[in-house]
N, C-alpha and C positions, 0 to 999 in steps of 0.2 A: 633244813639243813641236809647233806646232802644223804645218801647210802652210807650206813657205819656197817660196822663186823661188828660178833655179839661180845666183843670181849669185856668192856665196859657192863654194857646188859648183865650179862650172866656173872659179874663179880655182885653186882647190885641183887639180881635175881637170888644169888647163894646165901649171901649175910643176910637178904631181908625174908626170905620163906617163900619165894614163892617161885614160879616158872615162866618163859616165852611160849608164848604160843607160834609156832610154827606149822602156818595154815599152805598146802601145796594150793597153787593157782594154776590153773591153765585157758581163761579168757577175761575178758573186759569185768563182767558183770562180777565175779569172783573175785577180783584184785577190789574191786569199788565195794562190795558189802563190808568184807574183812576191812579195809581200811577206814572203811566213815567208823566202822564201829569203834576202831582203835582211836582214830581223832576224839570220836565222843568221849570216851569213856579213858584219855590217857592214856595208853598202855600201849609199850614197846610193842613190836612187831617183827616176826619173822616169815619174812615170804618165799616161799622155797617152790622152785623147779625142778622136776625128773627129769630123767631122760627121755622119759615117752611125751613129757609134753612141751619138752623144746622141737621133736619130731612133731610133735601134732600142730602147735602153732607156731614155730618158729624162734629160732632163739631171740632175734632180734624182738619180734613183735614182743615177745613176755618183755623183755630188758625193758625196752619205750614205755610199754604198759605199767610195770615199776616206777619207769621214772616219772610218769605223769602222777602216779602215785601221790611221790614224794614230793611233786610240787603243789599237788592238791592238798597235801598234810604235811607242810613245814615243821608243825610243832612235836611230831613222834619221829623218835629213831625208828629207821627200817632197814633189815639187815635184807640183802638177796643173797639166797644161798641156793646151792645145789646139792640135792636130794640122790642119796644114792650114787654117786658118780661112781661106772663102772672098771674105770681106768684111768691112768696120767694122762690120755690124750682128751678127754672128756672134763677132767678137771682142768687142763691148761685150757681148753679153748673157753671155761668159763671165766676163769683167773682173767684171762687175755680180751675176755668180751664185756668188760663189768662186773661183774661178781664180788661182791665182799666176805664171801664164805662159800668154804666149798667142803664139799662131805665125800671123801673117797670110802666107797666101801669094799674092803677086799677082804667080808668077815667067812665067806667060803674057802679061801686059800690056809694052807699049813701057817701053824703059828710064825714061822720065819719070814714064809714070805706074804704075809701081810705086813710084817714089817718093812721090809723092806720096799715097800709098793707104796705101802703111808711114805715112811720117813723122805721116799722120792717127789713125792704129793707137797708132802709138806715146806721140805727148802724151797723149791718152786715159789708154792702161795707165799709163804714169809717174804722172799725176796720181792714179791709186791703186795706184801702190802696185805694182805689177806690171810683169813683164818682159816683151820683145817678141822674138820671133825670126822674122825675115825670109828670103827666098829668092829670091836670083838666079843665074839656069841652073835649066834643063827638064829632072828627070826624064822616063825614060822607064816604061812598065808601068799594071799598075792597082791601085788602093789607096781601098776605098770610093769616093767620086766623083770621086778623083782618074785620070784617063784622059788617057794622051799616046803618041801611039804612036811608035814607034823612030824613026822618021824625024824627027818634029817634035821630037825632044828637041837638047839645046844644052849644052855645057859651060861654065859659068862663067868668064866674059874677066876673069883676075885688074888688069886695064886698067881694069876700071870700078868692085870693089869698093871701092875707099877714097873715092870718088866717092858712092857708094850710101850706105855706114857713115856718112860725116860729115854728110850732107843727110838721113839720115832718123832717125838716133840710135839706132839698132835697138840691141839687149842683146847677139846671136849673130847667125850667117849659114849657113844652110845651102846649100851650094855642089852642083856637077854636077859628079862627076870620074868618073862610068862604072856606078854606083850604079841600081839602078833597082827602081822600085816591085812588088809581088805576089810571087808563088809561081814565075811564068816571067818572068824574068829578061831572057833573052834568045833570040835564037832558035837554032839549030841552026848556021846559017849564021855565025852570029856566036860560035861557040864554038870548042872543037877534041878531038878525043877522046883520052884516053888510052890505057894499052894494056891496061885493063879496059873502054873502049868507054865511060866514064864523061864526059859534058861538062866540058871547062873553058874556065870563060866569062875574056874579054879581062881582063887586068890592071886595077885600076884608075889613074887618069892622077893619079898621084905629081905629077909634076912642078906642073900643074894647082895643087894643094893647096899645093906646096913654096912657089911664088910668089904663090898668096894668103898665108902665113903672113906672108913675109917684108914683104911690103905693108901688112899689120894686124897688129903683130907684139905679143903678148898676148892677142888678140881672140878670141875661142871661135866655134869653127866646126863646123859638124852636118853630119853623115851623114844622109840618107834612106835610104830603100830599103837598106836594110843585113841584110834576113835572108839568115841562110845555108842555108837550107831544107835540116834536116837528111836526108842520105839515111835513113837507119834509120825515118824516121817516111813519107816518102814509099813507099820499099818497104813499111811496116807499112799503110798506106793500100790501098795496088799490092794487095797480099796479101790483103787482107779486103774486095774489090769495089770500089776505088776505080780510076779512071784518070787519072793521073798523070804520062805521059812526058813524059821531058825536062825533069823540074822540076829547074831548078839557082838556088843564088845565088850568094853574095857568098863568097869562100873567110876563114876567118877568121882565116889569118894575114897576111892584108893588114889586115883590121879591127884586129886589136893592132897592128900597124906604124901604121896611121892616128891611134889611139888614142895613141901612143908622140907622135906630131907635134903638131898642132894642135886635131885635133878633141877636143873633150869631150863629145861628145851624139850618142850612135848608136844610132839607132830601128831599132827589133826588130819584129817585128806577124805577121809569116806564120808563124814557128816556132813562133810559140805555137800559133799554130791547126793547124798541122801535126800536132804533139802532141796537143792536146786530138783533133783530128776518128781521127786512128791510133790510138789509147786506144779513142776510141767504138766505133770499127770490129770494131776485134778482139776488146772486151769481146762484143759483141754475137753477134758469131762462135762464141766460146767459150761462150755464156751466153744463148741464142737464147730461155729460158723468162723470161727477167730481164726488169724493167721498171719499176720505181725508179729515179728520175734521178740518186738517192741513191749507189746503186751503181755505175753507169756512170760519174758525174760524179767520186766520189770517186779514181780512178785517174789521169782524167783532169788533175785538179787536180795529182796526188801530180807526174805526168811533167811538168808546166808548171814544178813548183818545181824538179825536178832540173837541166832543160834551164837556166831563170834561174843557177840554181848555176853551172851549165857556163859561161855567159856572165861574168858577173861575176869568176869566180876566172880561167878560161883566156883569154878575150877582150877583154873591158873595162879586167881588172885593175884595178879598184873594192871589188874585197873588202877590208874590214877599214878602208875609208876613211872610215866614219861620225862 
């Protein structure tokens, strides 16, 4: 099947109590690992591209990689989505360039300005058959060009969501309930330590999510900054020359609970990068004489595939839903 929008995906996910995985892609191996796992698990998927990825890999290369994935996996629905579009011009470029979904992130702007910018993107996107994700509330952390200090983060205000959705016409809404961008989502001061000395992050604000859901019944909600930062890959990186002390993510059981509510899309990016980096570091420590990219990217791709498979089955609950 050709690229699709997320409209039907989200309706089924909302009704079925599961979420669609939205995985950030930067190169061929990441695209392959994600889509091969989705094909084998019969899961719908959103492949998303950030402004930074477009600058790194080039818009055309990324679109063609996704088109290749569509050709190789015709039995699963695939959305091509712009993640954190910073302005109308970037969103327009992606809409004109083959994307089926875009996010306009004007969450750092005042409420009225966020509405104005988002509505402009929605009008253009809908005229071209493309859906729009918007954001209300601000997540802390770092993801490509998105950099928000912890003190500048703010939870979504449920009392604003009805007006925002009504005035913008957006198709889904990203909210802030305590998730955070990057592999270092929380400071040590924000966490507690369990009996093994491992950092435990503060729980997500499900009260905010539940209130938003009451005010927007049936409306798809999105969680950004939802990588779990798998400790096996953090350990693999650190044991092979890396320095990632106290990297901690969102507990997977909390993400599964969010998926059972109104969250229809969960963004996952850092986990894939950790899997790729840890695998490559370990490969070179074990094989210092190797130099062929195909040799070290092959196991990295395989580990990405297995990580995505785990997310589809055990966290998102979307396996078998294609």
